[in-house]
N, C-alpha and C positions, 0 to 999 in steps of 0.2 A: 340338270337338275339343282336345286338351290336348298342347302341344309343350313340351319341356323343353330343357335343356343337351345339346350335342353331347358325347356320351360317345366314350371310345376302345375299339374292338375290338367283338366280338360282344356282351360282357357289359356294354357301355356304362359302362366305369370313368370316373369322375370324381374330381378332386382334391379334397382338403380345404382350408379356411382361406380360401375365396373364394365371393361370391355366386353362387347358381345360379339362371339366369332361366328362368322359365315363361310361356307364353302360353295363356289359355283363349280359343278363338274360338266364336262361335255366329253363326247366322242364322235368319232368319224364312224358313220353305218357301216357294219361289216359287209354289206352288199354294194357299198359306194364303188364307183367306178373310177375315181380318181384320188389322188393325196390331196389333204388340205395344207395350204401353204400360208394362208392369213386366217388368224382367228382374232375376231372383235368381241368383246364382252361387256356389256353396259349394264349399270344398275343406278336408278334414281334413288337416293336416301329418301327415307320417310321424314315427313316434316317434325316429327318427333325425335330424330335423331340428330346429333350434332355433328355438321361436316368437320369442324375443326378438330373432333377427336377421332376422324377416320384415318386408320393406318393399315398399310398393305401388309399382307403376310406372303408366305411362301407360295410358289406356283410349280406346277408340273406340266411338261409336254412330253407325251410318251414316256422314255425312260430318262428324260433330262429333269431333274430337280434343280429349281433355282431358289437359292435362300436370300431373300430380299433383306437388306440390312434393316434392323429394328428400328421403330420410330419414324419410318418414311411414310409420308402421304403422297409423294411422287417418286418415280424411280424410272430412269432410261438406261439401257446397257445394249451394247452389241457383244454378242459372245460368239467366238470363233469355233464353229464345230466343223470347219471344212474337211478336216482330215477323217472325222468320225461319221459325219452325216452328210458331208458335201454341201453345207449352206453355213450361212452366218445367221444367228437367231438374233433377232432385233425385238427389244422389249421396251414398250412404253405404257407406264401405267400410272394413274393419279386420279385426283378428284378436282372437278371445277367447283370451287366454293359457291359461286354465284348461281349455278344451275343445281348444285347439290348432286352432280352426276359423276360416278367413277367409271372410269374406262380402262380396258386394257386391250392393247394392241400388240399381238404375237405374230412374227413375220418370218419366214424364211428367205434370206437374201441371197441371191446369186453372187458368189464372190468374183465373177468375171464381169458382170455388168453392174453391180452395186444396186439392181433393181429387184423387185420381188421374183422369186424363182417361178418359172413357168413350166417345169417337168412335172407332168403328172403322175410319174412313177416315184418322185421322191420329195420329202418335204417334212413339214411338222407331224401330220398325222395320217398315216396310211389307212385304209380300211382297217377297223379293229379286229382283233383276233383274240385267242386264248392268252397272247402275250401281253395284252393291253397296251399295245405300242400306239394305238389308235386313240388314247383317251388322255385326259388331262385334267386340271384344275387350278384355279386360283382362290385365295383366301383374303379375308380381311376382317378387321375388327373396327368397331365403332360404339360409341357410348350414346345413351338417351341424353336429351336436353336437360340442363339442371331446372329444378322446380317443378317438374312435371308432377301431376296429381296421380294417385292410385287409380287404376283402371283405365289410362292412356293406352291406346292401341299403337303397335309398331308393326307395320307391314313391310315385305320386302319382296321383289321379283326381279330376275334378271333375263336379259336378251343376249343370244349368242349368234354370231354370223360367221359363216364359213366361206372364204372365197367371195365369190358373188352370189351365193345361194340366198333364198328368202331367210328372214331371220326366224329363229326358234325362241319361244319365251318359256321360262319356267312357270311352275304352278306358284300361286300366292302364297307366301308363307307370313302368319299372323301371330303376334304375341300381345300379352298385356303386362303394364307395368305394376309393380307393387312397391310404392316408394317409402313406406313406413312399416317398422316392426310392429308386431302386437304389443298392447299394453298388459303387463302381467302384475298381478298383486298377490302377495304372499301373507297368510296370517299364521302365527304360532301360538296356542293358547294351552296353558297347563291344564291338564285332565282334572287336577284339583289342587288347591291352594299349597304351595311348598313342594309340588311333585316335580321330578325331572323329566316325567313323560309329557310330551307335548301333541296336542292336536294341530295338525299342520294342513292348511289348505292352500290351494293355488287358484288363481282365477284368471284367464287369459281371454282378451277381446281384441279382435281385429277391427280396423275401420271398414266402413260398409262396402268399399270399393276395391278393398284388399283381397288377397288369395285365401284369407282365413287361417284359422289355426288348426293345424294337423294333430297335435297332441301336447300334452303338458306333463 
């Protein structure tokens, strides 16, 4: 599944000029016959998003929470879980600016061979159960391109691949941008000459493609 920022209204309007958070979640089926030892996640950024403002967030595999250092658009690390899990967790994540494609590759590496673990009984994601050890997620933030007009659409979708199984795609997630605040006018007129009592009126108007005015 793919979840994104909480938008306003039925059209899920978002403001510009701030990071938009996304989470891609996955799990090994409870009825699966084997453990997943390689997880690949791919998402292509919408043309209205700025790939230079893509930043990796934390990720989780089973009960292993990996805190990615802040401000990274690319990250690689081998983590030694041989004593705890029997494998080395290899993480390779980042974005290709040219293709606007972000990729995460998570692998259980056999410490004896240095290759991908082939044991179907242990690895990254066992068949998922009540303990949620067979599930995980990756996160990222990205900002819209500068100068977009209100009403511009941002869409997102991710693809997840386990081992050599066929890929699975998330549903398409769509938002619209609101790039300008409403224009508000205020008037204050004495109820009668010399009175300290004022008649105060507010009037607010949003641009045609904006999210509108909820209240004044």
